[in-house]
C-alpha positions as CSV (number, residue, x, y, z in Angstrom):
1,M,22.8,-16.8,24.0
2,Q,22.4,-14.3,26.8
3,G,19.9,-12.1,28.5
4,F,17.0,-14.5,28.9
5,L,13.8,-12.3,28.7
6,G,11.1,-14.8,29.5
7,N,9.4,-18.0,28.2
8,G,11.6,-18.8,25.1
9,V,12.8,-15.3,24.6
10,W,16.4,-14.2,24.6
11,K,18.3,-11.0,24.1
12,V,21.3,-11.8,22.0
13,E,24.4,-9.9,20.8
14,Y,25.0,-10.9,17.2
15,G,27.4,-9.2,14.7
16,G,27.6,-6.1,16.9
17,N,23.9,-5.7,17.0
18,T,21.3,-6.5,19.7
19,V,18.5,-8.8,18.6
20,V,15.7,-10.7,20.4
21,V,15.3,-14.4,19.6
22,K,12.0,-16.0,20.4
23,G,11.9,-19.7,19.9
24,G,11.0,-23.2,20.8
25,P,8.7,-26.1,19.7
26,N,5.5,-24.0,20.2
27,I,6.7,-21.0,18.1
28,T,5.5,-20.8,14.5
29,K,6.7,-18.7,11.5
30,T,3.2,-17.3,11.3
31,E,4.0,-15.0,14.2
32,A,6.9,-13.5,12.1
33,E,4.6,-13.2,9.1
34,T,1.9,-11.5,11.2
35,T,4.4,-9.0,12.7
36,E,5.6,-8.1,9.2
37,F,2.0,-7.9,8.0
38,V,1.1,-5.3,10.7
39,R,4.3,-3.4,10.1
40,A,3.6,-3.1,6.4
41,R,-0.1,-2.2,6.6
42,T,-0.2,0.1,9.7
43,T,1.8,2.7,11.6
44,I,1.6,0.6,14.8
45,P,5.1,0.2,16.2
46,V,6.3,-3.4,16.0
47,P,9.7,-4.9,15.8
48,K,11.4,-5.7,12.5
49,V,11.8,-9.4,11.6
50,Y,15.3,-10.3,10.6
51,G,14.7,-13.9,9.9
52,V,13.2,-17.3,10.9
53,V,15.2,-20.4,11.5
54,H,13.9,-24.0,11.8
55,D,15.9,-26.4,13.9
56,G,14.4,-29.9,14.4
57,D,11.0,-29.4,16.0
58,S,11.7,-25.9,17.0
59,T,11.3,-22.5,15.3
60,Y,13.3,-19.4,16.1
61,I,12.3,-15.9,15.1
62,Y,14.9,-13.1,15.1
63,F,13.4,-9.7,16.0
64,E,14.8,-6.2,16.2
65,F,15.5,-5.2,19.8
66,I,13.5,-2.1,20.8
67,E,14.6,-0.1,23.8
68,G,11.8,0.3,26.2
69,I,10.2,-0.9,29.5
70,P,7.2,-3.3,29.6
71,L,4.2,-1.5,31.1
72,N,4.0,-4.1,33.8
73,H,7.4,-3.3,35.1
74,L,6.6,0.3,36.0
75,F,4.5,0.8,39.1
76,D,1.3,-0.5,40.7
77,E,-0.5,2.8,41.0
78,P,0.4,5.0,38.0
79,D,-0.5,8.7,37.7
80,P,-3.9,9.1,36.2
81,A,-2.5,11.4,33.5
82,F,0.0,8.6,32.5
83,V,-2.8,6.0,32.4
84,D,-5.0,8.3,30.2
85,S,-2.1,9.0,27.8
86,I,-1.2,5.3,27.4
87,C,-4.8,4.2,26.9
88,Q,-5.4,7.0,24.4
89,Q,-2.3,5.9,22.4
90,L,-3.4,2.2,22.6
91,S,-7.0,3.1,21.5
92,Q,-5.7,4.8,18.4
93,M,-3.5,1.8,17.5
94,L,-6.4,-0.6,17.9
95,D,-8.7,1.5,15.8
96,E,-6.1,1.4,13.0
97,L,-5.6,-2.4,13.4
98,H,-9.3,-3.1,13.5
99,A,-9.7,-1.1,10.3
100,L,-8.0,-4.0,8.5
101,T,-10.9,-6.1,7.3
102,A,-10.7,-9.7,6.0
103,P,-11.1,-10.5,2.3
104,P,-14.4,-12.3,1.6
105,G,-14.3,-16.0,2.5
106,T,-11.4,-15.7,4.8
107,A,-11.4,-18.3,7.6
108,I,-11.5,-16.9,11.1
109,G,-8.0,-17.2,12.6
110,S,-4.4,-16.5,11.9
111,L,-2.9,-15.4,8.6
112,D,-1.8,-18.9,7.6
113,G,-5.5,-19.8,7.2
114,N,-4.7,-23.0,9.1
115,T,-5.2,-22.1,12.7
116,F,-8.4,-21.0,14.4
117,A,-7.1,-20.3,17.9
118,L,-6.3,-17.5,20.3
119,S,-3.0,-19.3,20.6
120,P,-1.1,-21.3,17.9
121,R,-0.4,-23.8,20.6
122,Q,-3.9,-25.1,20.5
123,D,-4.6,-28.5,18.9
124,N,-7.2,-27.6,16.3
125,T,-7.5,-31.0,14.6
126,A,-11.1,-31.5,15.7
127,L,-12.2,-28.0,14.7
128,R,-10.6,-28.3,11.3
129,E,-12.5,-31.5,10.7
130,T,-15.8,-29.6,11.2
131,G,-14.7,-26.8,8.9
132,L,-13.3,-23.4,9.8
133,P,-15.9,-20.6,10.4
134,T,-15.8,-17.7,8.0
135,T,-18.5,-15.4,9.6
136,S,-19.2,-14.0,13.0
137,A,-22.5,-15.8,13.1
138,A,-20.8,-19.2,12.5
139,L,-18.3,-18.4,15.3
140,I,-21.1,-17.5,17.7
141,D,-22.8,-20.8,17.0
142,Y,-19.5,-22.6,17.6
143,L,-18.9,-20.7,20.9
144,H,-22.5,-21.5,21.9
145,S,-21.8,-25.3,21.5
146,R,-18.6,-24.9,23.5
147,Y,-20.4,-22.9,26.2
148,L,-22.9,-25.7,26.7
149,T,-20.0,-28.0,27.7
150,C,-18.9,-25.7,30.5
151,E,-19.7,-26.3,34.2
152,N,-23.4,-25.5,35.0
153,P,-24.2,-23.7,31.7
154,T,-27.7,-22.2,31.2
155,E,-29.3,-21.0,28.0
156,Q,-30.4,-17.8,29.8
157,A,-26.8,-17.0,30.6
158,W,-25.7,-17.6,27.1
159,R,-28.5,-15.4,25.8
160,E,-27.1,-12.6,27.9
161,V,-23.7,-13.1,26.4
162,E,-25.0,-13.3,22.8
163,A,-27.0,-10.1,23.3
164,H,-23.6,-8.4,23.2
165,L,-22.3,-10.2,20.1
166,D,-23.0,-8.9,16.7
167,R,-23.7,-11.8,14.4
168,S,-23.1,-9.6,11.4
169,A,-19.8,-8.1,12.6
170,P,-17.1,-8.0,10.0
171,L,-13.9,-9.9,10.5
172,V,-11.2,-7.5,11.4
173,F,-7.5,-7.9,12.4
174,I,-7.0,-8.2,16.2
175,H,-4.0,-8.6,18.4
176,G,-5.6,-11.2,20.6
177,D,-3.4,-10.8,23.7
178,I,-3.4,-7.2,24.8
179,H,-1.9,-6.9,28.3
180,E,0.8,-4.8,30.1
181,A,3.8,-7.1,29.3
182,N,3.2,-6.7,25.6
183,I,3.3,-2.9,25.6
184,L,6.7,-1.3,25.6
185,I,7.0,2.4,26.6
186,V,9.7,5.1,26.9
187,T,9.5,8.3,28.8
188,G,11.1,11.3,27.3
189,Q,13.0,14.2,29.0
190,D,9.7,16.1,28.9
191,G,8.2,13.5,31.1
192,C,5.8,12.3,28.4
193,S,5.5,8.5,27.9
194,R,4.8,6.9,24.6
195,I,4.2,3.4,23.3
196,V,7.3,2.3,21.3
197,A,6.2,-1.3,20.5
198,L,3.2,-3.6,20.7
199,L,4.7,-7.1,21.0
200,D,3.8,-10.8,20.7
201,W,1.5,-11.2,17.6
202,E,1.3,-15.0,17.9
203,M,-2.4,-14.9,18.7
204,A,-3.4,-12.3,16.1
205,G,-5.7,-12.8,13.2
206,Y,-9.0,-12.1,11.5
207,Y,-11.8,-12.3,14.1
208,P,-14.9,-10.2,15.1
209,E,-13.6,-7.3,17.1
210,W,-15.3,-8.7,20.3
211,M,-12.7,-11.5,20.2
212,E,-10.2,-8.9,21.3
213,Y,-12.0,-8.7,24.7
214,P,-11.4,-12.0,26.6
215,A,-7.6,-11.8,27.0
216,V,-7.6,-8.3,28.5
217,E,-10.7,-8.9,30.6
218,R,-9.0,-11.9,32.2
219,R,-6.3,-9.8,33.7
220,A,-8.4,-6.7,34.6
221,D,-8.3,-7.1,38.3
222,A,-4.4,-7.3,38.5
223,C,-3.9,-3.5,39.0
224,T,-5.1,-0.1,38.1
225,M,-3.4,-0.2,34.7
226,A,-4.8,-3.6,33.8
227,T,-8.3,-2.3,34.6
228,A,-7.8,0.8,32.5
229,L,-6.6,-1.4,29.6
230,M,-9.8,-3.5,29.8
231,K,-11.9,-0.3,29.7
232,T,-9.9,0.9,26.6
233,V,-10.2,-2.3,24.7
234,C,-13.7,-3.4,25.7
235,G,-15.2,0.0,26.4
236,R,-17.0,0.5,23.1
237,A,-19.1,-2.5,23.9
238,T,-20.0,-1.3,27.4
239,G,-20.4,2.4,26.9
240,Y,-16.9,2.8,28.7
241,S,-18.6,1.9,31.9
242,D,-16.6,2.0,35.2
243,D,-18.8,-0.7,36.7
244,T,-17.2,-4.2,36.5
245,V,-20.7,-5.7,36.4
246,D,-21.0,-4.4,32.8
247,Y,-18.0,-6.6,31.7
248,E,-19.3,-9.9,33.3
249,W,-20.7,-11.1,30.0
250,I,-17.1,-11.2,28.7
251,T,-16.2,-13.5,31.6
252,E,-19.1,-15.8,30.6
253,M,-17.9,-15.7,26.9
254,R,-14.4,-16.6,28.0
255,G,-15.9,-19.7,29.6
256,A,-16.6,-21.0,26.1
257,L,-12.9,-20.6,25.4
258,T,-11.5,-22.4,28.4
259,S,-9.7,-25.0,26.2
260,F,-7.9,-22.1,24.5
261,E,-4.7,-20.9,26.1
262,F,-4.9,-17.2,27.1
């Protein structure tokens, strides 16, 4: 293998073709199935899946290699027109993704119906024993119980969080880990940039739409682009506010998810 691309990700030349191999003991075939699910049901650009190989306690997924540059490899202070274009494209993709609603009775979580987590690496044994939630209301109650185990929790603070959470929200398909490194772009000869791939679907699944918010909010202070992505993803819940105070309830909600790996 050659061309190590990151944590358990390699760029490989095989049979005259370039492929990306993502693998290790924490990788599951569900990520491959989810990528194919999104590819089949939306126009969102995602890599093709060529195959899945199990070797001992490790799983390896073979993906199509898509030429492009991760958004986080570009520049610290991008041009405002560039930011607006990328955010508009991402917004359209998320609208299409979130239009995929869960069949009645679907357990919140990944497509395998066996993992409630914003990372498949989480040990979910205890939660499975209590029963997987199938509604937004049940998820809010579960998050409330988790929040009360955080450092210095207060019921008032939780009420301020829950005021933003719709207990009747339908379960929709979310990516679960929107950030710059998972967005590949190319810039054409005309100077226009476009998203050519949305990567890393390991945390995706059926959730209320507001579960899309914590991962992107966590990284919002990293740079101008990260802040813009937060506003794009979370803006509908905040009136697209430019005031970071209006996003603090998401930080509080994330406190209830501290045992999950973002």
